[in-house]
C-alpha positions in Angstrom: 16.5 -0.5 -1.5 18.9 -2.4 -3.7 18.0 -5.9 -5.0 20.4 -8.7 -4.4 21.5 -9.2 -7.9 23.6 -12.1 -9.2 24.9 -11.6 -12.8 21.8 -11.2 -14.9 21.7 -13.5 -17.9 19.2 -13.0 -20.7 19.1 -16.8 -21.3 20.6 -19.9 -19.7 20.1 -23.4 -20.9 19.0 -26.6 -19.2 18.1 -29.9 -20.8 14.4 -30.7 -21.4 12.6 -33.6 -22.9 10.6 -31.4 -25.3 11.7 -28.0 -26.4 8.7 -27.3 -28.5 5.1 -26.8 -27.5 2.7 -29.7 -28.0 0.5 -29.1 -31.0 -2.6 -28.8 -28.8 -1.0 -25.9 -26.9 0.1 -24.3 -30.1 -3.5 -24.5 -31.4 -4.8 -22.9 -28.2 -2.4 -20.0 -28.6 -3.3 -19.5 -32.2 -7.0 -19.4 -31.4 -6.2 -16.9 -28.6 -3.9 -14.8 -30.9 -1.1 -15.2 -28.4 2.4 -15.6 -30.1 4.4 -18.5 -28.8 7.2 -16.1 -28.1 5.1 -14.6 -25.3 4.7 -17.9 -23.5 7.0 -20.0 -21.3 5.6 -23.4 -20.1 7.0 -26.2 -18.0 5.1 -29.4 -17.1 6.9 -32.1 -15.2 5.6 -35.2 -13.4 6.7 -35.2 -9.8 7.9 -38.8 -10.0 10.6 -37.9 -12.6 13.4 -35.4 -13.0 12.5 -34.8 -16.7 10.0 -32.2 -18.0 7.3 -33.3 -20.4 7.1 -29.8 -21.7 9.7 -27.1 -21.4 9.1 -24.3 -23.8 11.2 -21.1 -23.4 11.9 -22.2 -19.8 15.3 -20.5 -19.7 13.9 -17.1 -20.4 14.5 -14.6 -17.5 11.1 -13.1 -16.7 9.2 -11.0 -14.1 7.4 -13.6 -11.9 5.0 -11.0 -10.4 3.3 -12.6 -7.3 4.5 -16.1 -8.2 7.7 -14.9 -6.4 5.8 -15.5 -3.2 6.4 -19.2 -3.8 10.1 -18.7 -3.2 9.6 -16.5 -0.1 7.1 -18.8 1.6 9.1 -22.0 0.8 12.2 -20.4 2.3 10.2 -19.4 5.4 8.6 -22.8 5.9 11.9 -24.6 5.6 14.0 -22.1 7.6 11.5 -21.5 10.5 9.2 -24.5 10.4 5.4 -24.6 9.9 4.7 -24.0 13.7 6.8 -20.9 14.0 5.1 -17.8 15.5 6.1 -14.2 16.0 5.4 -12.4 19.3 4.1 -8.9 19.9 5.2 -7.7 23.3 3.4 -5.3 25.6 5.5 -3.6 28.2 4.8 -1.0 30.9 6.9 1.9 32.1 5.5 3.0 35.4 3.3 1.7 38.2 0.0 -0.1 38.0 -2.5 0.2 40.8 -6.2 -0.3 41.0 -6.4 -0.9 37.2 -4.6 2.4 36.4 -1.2 2.5 34.7 0.6 5.7 35.9 3.1 5.7 33.0 3.5 4.5 29.4 2.3 1.4 27.7 4.6 0.1 24.9 3.4 -2.0 22.0 6.6 -3.6 20.6 6.3 -5.0 17.1 7.7 -8.4 16.6 7.0 -8.7 12.8 3.6 -10.5 13.2 2.1 -10.5 9.7 -1.3 -11.8 11.1 -2.2 -9.1 13.6 -5.7 -8.5 12.3 -8.1 -6.1 13.9 -9.8 -9.0 15.7 -6.5 -10.3 17.0 -5.5 -6.8 18.1 -8.8 -6.6 20.0 -7.9 -9.8 21.7 -4.5 -8.5 22.6 -6.0 -5.4 24.2 -8.6 -7.4 26.0 -5.8 -9.4 27.6 -4.1 -6.2 28.6 -7.2 -5.2 30.5 -7.8 -8.7 31.9 -4.4 -8.6 33.4 -5.1 -5.4 35.3 -4.8 -2.2 33.1 -8.0 -0.4 32.2 -6.7 3.2 32.4 -3.5 4.5 30.9 -2.4 7.8 32.4 0.5 8.2 30.1 1.5 7.6 26.5 1.1 4.6 24.3 4.3 4.0 22.4 4.5 2.1 19.1 7.9 0.5 18.8 8.6 -0.5 15.2 12.4 -0.7 15.6 12.6 -4.4 14.6 12.5 -3.1 10.9 15.1 -0.6 9.7 13.5 0.2 6.3 12.5 3.3 4.4 8.8 4.0 3.9 8.3 4.6 0.2 5.4 6.6 -1.1 2.6 4.1 -1.7 1.9 5.9 -5.0 5.4 5.1 -6.3 4.5 1.7 -7.8 1.4 2.4 -9.9 0.0 5.7 -8.7 -2.7 3.9 -6.7 -1.7 4.8 -3.1 -5.1 3.8 -1.6 -4.9 0.2 -2.9 -4.3 -2.2 -0.1 -1.7 -4.1 -2.1 0.5 -1.0 -1.9 0.6 -1.0 1.9 4.0 -0.6 3.5 5.2 -3.2 6.0 6.0 -2.4 9.7 7.1 -4.5 12.6 3.9 -3.5 14.3 1.2 -3.7 11.6 -2.5 -3.9 12.3 -4.9 -5.5 9.9 -2.5 -5.4 6.9 -2.7 -1.6 7.2 -6.2 -1.8 5.7 -9.0 0.5 6.8 -12.7 -0.3 5.9 -14.8 2.4 4.2 -18.3 1.3 5.1 -20.9 2.4 2.5 -24.7 2.1 2.8 -27.6 3.6 0.8 -30.2 5.4 2.9 -33.4 7.3 2.0 -31.4 10.6 2.5 -28.5 9.5 0.4 -25.2 7.5 0.7 -23.8 7.2 4.2 -20.0 6.5 4.5 -17.8 6.0 7.5 -14.3 4.7 8.2 -13.7 1.8 10.5 -11.6 2.6 12.5 -12.0 6.3 12.1 -8.7 7.9 11.0 -9.4 10.9 8.7 -12.2 13.3 8.2 -14.6 12.0 5.6 -16.6 13.9 3.0 -19.1 11.9 1.0 -20.9 13.5 -2.0 -21.5 10.4 -4.1 -25.0 10.2 -5.5 -27.2 7.1 -5.4 -27.9 5.3 -8.7 -31.2 3.5 -8.6 -30.9 2.0 -12.1 -27.4 0.5 -12.3 -26.6 -3.0 -11.3 -24.0 -3.8 -8.7 -21.5 -5.2 -11.3 -18.2 -3.3 -11.2 -19.7 -0.9 -8.6 -16.3 0.5 -7.7 -15.7 1.8 -11.2 -18.4 4.5 -10.8 -17.1 5.6 -7.3 -14.2 7.9 -6.9 -12.3 7.7 -3.6 -9.4 10.2 -3.1 -7.4 11.4 -0.3 -6.8 15.2 -0.5 -4.5 16.3 2.2 -6.0 15.0 5.5 -9.5 14.5 4.1 -10.9 11.5 2.4 -13.4 12.4 -0.3 -16.0 10.0 -1.8 -17.7 11.1 -5.0 -19.2 9.7 -8.1 -22.2 7.3 -8.1 -23.1 4.3 -5.9 -25.7 1.7 -7.1 -28.6 1.2 -4.7 -28.6 -2.4 -5.7 -25.3 -2.9 -3.9 -26.8 -2.4 -0.5 -24.1 -2.2 2.2 -20.6 -2.7 1.0 -17.1 -2.2 2.4 -14.1 -0.9 0.4 -10.7 -1.6 2.0 -8.2 1.2 1.7 -4.5 1.7 2.4 -5.3 5.1 3.9 -2.5 6.1 6.3 1.0 5.0 7.3 1.2 1.9 9.5 1.8 3.8 12.7 -1.2 6.1 12.1 -3.4 3.1 11.2 -2.3 1.3 14.4 -2.9 4.4 16.5 -6.5 4.7 15.1 -7.2 1.0 15.7 -5.9 1.3 19.3 -8.0 4.3 20.1 -11.1 2.7 18.6 -10.7 -0.7 20.2 -9.5 0.5 23.6 -12.6 2.7 23.9 -14.8 -0.1 22.7 -13.4 -2.3 25.5 -14.2 0.4 28.0 -10.7 1.5 28.5 -9.5 5.1 29.2 -6.4 6.7 27.8 -5.4 10.2 28.8 -2.0 10.6 27.1 -0.7 10.7 23.5 0.1 8.0 21.0 3.6 8.2 19.5 6.3 6.2 17.8 9.3 5.5 19.9 11.8 3.0 21.4 11.1 0.7 24.3 12.8 2.1 27.4 15.4 -0.2 29.0 13.6 0.1 32.3 10.2 -1.1 30.9 8.9 -4.4 32.1 7.1 -7.1 30.2 3.3 -7.2 30.7 2.4 -9.9 28.2 3.4 -11.5 24.9 0.8 -12.1 22.1 1.7 -14.9 19.6 0.8 -14.8 15.9 -1.0 -17.6 14.2 1.5 -20.3 13.1 3.5 -19.8 10.0 1.6 -22.6 8.1 -1.6 -20.5 8.3 0.3 -17.3 7.5 1.6 -18.9 4.4 -1.9 -19.8 3.4 -3.1 -16.2 3.7 -0.1 -15.0 1.7 -0.5 -17.5 -1.2 -4.2 -18.0 -1.4 -5.0 -14.3 -1.4 -1.7 -13.0 -2.7 -1.2 -10.7 0.3 1.8 -8.5 -0.6 2.4 -6.8 2.7 2.4 -10.1 4.6 4.9 -11.5 2.1 7.1 -8.5 2.5 7.1 -8.9 6.3 7.9 -12.6 5.9 10.8 -11.6 3.7 12.1 -9.1 6.2 11.7 -11.6 9.1 13.8 -14.1 7.2 16.6 -11.6 7.0 16.4 -10.9 10.7 16.2 -14.6 11.5 19.4 -15.3 9.6 21.5 -12.2 10.2 20.0 -10.6 13.3 17.9 -7.5 14.0 17.1 -5.0 12.7 15.5 -6.4 9.6 16.4 -4.8 6.3 15.6 -5.5 2.6 19.2 -6.3 2.0 19.3 -8.9 4.8 16.1 -10.5 3.4 17.6 -10.6 -0.1 20.8 -12.2 1.2 18.9 -14.7 3.3 16.8 -16.0 0.4 19.9 -16.4 -1.8 21.8 -18.1 1.0 18.9 -20.5 1.7 18.9 -21.5 -2.0 22.6 -22.2 -1.8 22.2 -24.3 1.3 19.7 -26.5 -0.6 22.0 -26.8 -3.5 19.9 -24.6 -5.8 21.8 -22.0 -7.8 19.7 -19.6 -9.9 22.3 -17.2 -11.4 19.6 -15.2 -13.1 17.6 -14.5 -9.9 16.8 -11.0 -8.9 14.8 -10.6 -5.7 13.8 -7.2 -4.3 11.1 -7.6 -1.6 9.9 -11.2 -2.0 6.3 -10.3 -2.8 6.4 -10.0 -6.6 5.1 -6.4 -6.4 8.2 -5.3 -8.2 9.4 -4.2 -11.6 12.8 -5.6 -10.9 12.3 -9.2 -9.7 13.3 -11.9 -12.2 13.4 -15.7 -12.3 13.5 -18.3 -15.1 10.5 -20.6 -15.3 12.9 -23.6 -15.2 14.3 -22.4 -11.9 10.9 -22.0 -10.5 10.0 -25.5 -11.7 13.1 -27.0 -10.0 12.0 -25.2 -6.8 8.6 -26.8 -7.0 10.1 -30.2 -7.7 12.3 -29.8 -4.6 9.4 -28.8 -2.4 7.4 -31.9 -3.5 10.1 -34.1 -2.0 10.1 -32.4 1.4 7.9 -32.9 4.5 6.9 -29.3 4.3 5.2 -30.0 0.9 1.8 -30.7 2.5 1.7 -27.3 4.3 3.1 -25.6 1.2 0.7 -27.2 -1.3 -2.3 -26.5 1.0 -1.4 -22.8 0.9 -1.9 -22.6 -2.9 -5.2 -21.4 -4.3 -7.4 -24.4 -5.3 -8.6 -24.3 -8.9 -12.3 -23.3 -9.0 -12.7 -23.3 -5.3 -10.8 -20.6 -3.3 -8.4 -17.7 -3.3 -7.3 -16.1 -6.5 -8.3 -19.3 -8.4 -11.9 -19.3 -7.2 -13.5 -18.4 -10.5 -11.2 -20.3 -12.9 -12.9 -23.4 -14.3 -15.3 -23.4 -11.4 -18.3 -25.6 -12.0 -16.4 -27.9 -14.3 -15.1 -31.4 -13.5 -11.6 -29.9 -13.4 -12.2 -27.8 -10.3 -10.3 -28.9 -7.2 -7.6 -30.7 -9.3 -4.9 -28.0 -9.4 -3.2 -25.8 -6.7 -1.7 -22.8 -8.4 -0.3 -19.4 -7.3 -1.2 -16.6 -9.7 0.9 -13.5 -10.5 -0.3 -10.5 -12.4 1.2 -7.1 -13.4 0.6 -5.0 -16.5 1.3 -7.3 -19.4 2.2 -10.2 -17.2 -0.1 -13.2 -16.3 1.7 -16.1 -14.6 0.7 -19.2 -12.6 2.7 -22.0 -11.0 2.0 -24.9 -8.7 0.7 -28.5 -8.9 -2.0 -30.5 -10.6 -3.4 -34.0 -10.9 -4.0 -35.0 -14.5 -6.7 -37.3 -15.9 -4.6 -40.4 -15.3 -4.1 -39.4 -11.6 -0.5 -38.4 -12.1 0.8 -35.5 -10.0 2.7 -32.9 -11.9 4.1 -29.4 -11.5 3.1 -26.6 -13.9 4.8 -23.2 -14.5 3.0 -21.0 -17.1 4.3 -17.5 -17.8 2.5 -15.3 -20.4 3.8 -11.8 -21.2 1.2 -10.2 -23.4 -0.8 -6.9 -23.3 -4.3 -8.3 -24.0 -5.6 -9.5 -20.7 -8.8 -11.0 -22.1 -6.8 -13.1 -24.6 -4.3 -14.2 -22.0 -7.0 -15.3 -19.6 -8.7 -17.4 -22.3 -5.3 -19.0 -23.2 -4.5 -19.7 -19.6 -7.7 -21.5 -18.9 -7.5 -23.5 -22.1 -3.9 -24.6 -21.4 -4.7 -25.5 -17.9 -7.8 -27.5 -19.0 -5.7 -29.3 -21.5 -2.9 -30.1 -19.0 -5.5 -31.5 -16.5 -7.5 -33.5 -19.0 -4.6 -34.9 -21.0 -2.5 -37.8 -20.0 -1.3 -37.9 -23.7 0.5 -34.6 -24.3 -0.6 -34.5 -27.9 -4.2 -34.9 -27.1 -6.3 -32.0 -28.4 -8.4 -30.0 -25.9 -12.0 -31.3 -25.5 -14.8 -29.0 -26.4 -16.5 -27.4 -23.3 -13.4 -27.6 -21.1 -11.9 -24.4 -22.5 -14.9 -22.2 -22.8 -15.1 -20.8 -19.3 
């Protein structure tokens, strides 16, 4: 995969009303022991074209998951909020008395929202239309995407983390499998839902520990074709589920099909395999995704990487035709920006999710993108997709329980040494503003404290030199 790279500039310059940080923000950074050189900040009222604060806004930085703002905006504008993708079910053979004498084909259409519940609904519809037994193979057709499948461990050596899941044209439940854990009198019970690999659980029950950070004392590793669960599990946790990126998308889909088909009372006597749709196959049904407006909410509120990657690939296919590739997605985003008169010469986009060491953007460019969005009809769907401060998504715990909760809608982005957020807020005077805050610093605790304090100051201050009020920055 090669990123679509315009000439990379270490700095470029745009006019701003204030080049320096307000004294209140400088004070916050000093108290948090964060150097000003590690911070880039843009605050701009939406009713003007001039920033109130623009500190280091021309720096070219890694946006982390804030890059999802670009991907989701491009999708909403290109495809429309009501757009849906279709998963097609086809048959090759004859159907009589509820029996398919031949193959069933599940043709992926790039639906990022095919959860296990929606897959169950799809299979129930297959049966409702007259197929309860399949005397042939079930074929998974992923040919809409022509991409390599990297090792999930490549990014950060955490292959079982769901954020490392690979995209596929036919993807079930974000490729996440639930490890169900429950303490019993005889010890810890563990099972996979749906079953996919043999499971060996040797973890001991801890009757003294609290349930805080329970995952830290549990070790879950895949060794060959066996999943091993060891360490300690606090009894105080009761029943818990741990979501895992356990197998490749085709294997996860196959396990889900087998489990759900049997649950619905269906019979399948053949094999499951990856393949292409035969030209002689006939359409049995089409299953639509949820609308793009809701998909964008899932992506931004919960920072879903694999959904963002699929959206990025789908954009490439929409503009340049199938099959989808990373290069087409990269070119489609750049072309869309050009269509809108936005030229970000520093932009580097790899997969559109922000889960990348290569992606780059300047905070000023991101601010101009947010300002553009606020003037479009799609703004309402877009802004509603952002995590609400203190209430939901990745912002649920930030300033919750304070008067500031519910007054900002911000996408977060985090990688090692990177803590970013960008979106919209309503300040104390009722003025709508955009905010872009990038902090590159190794000490996460200090960065979190500074982020909260800067945000509290921005929300509570109509005068940019006002000092932060006690109690608003302490959470």
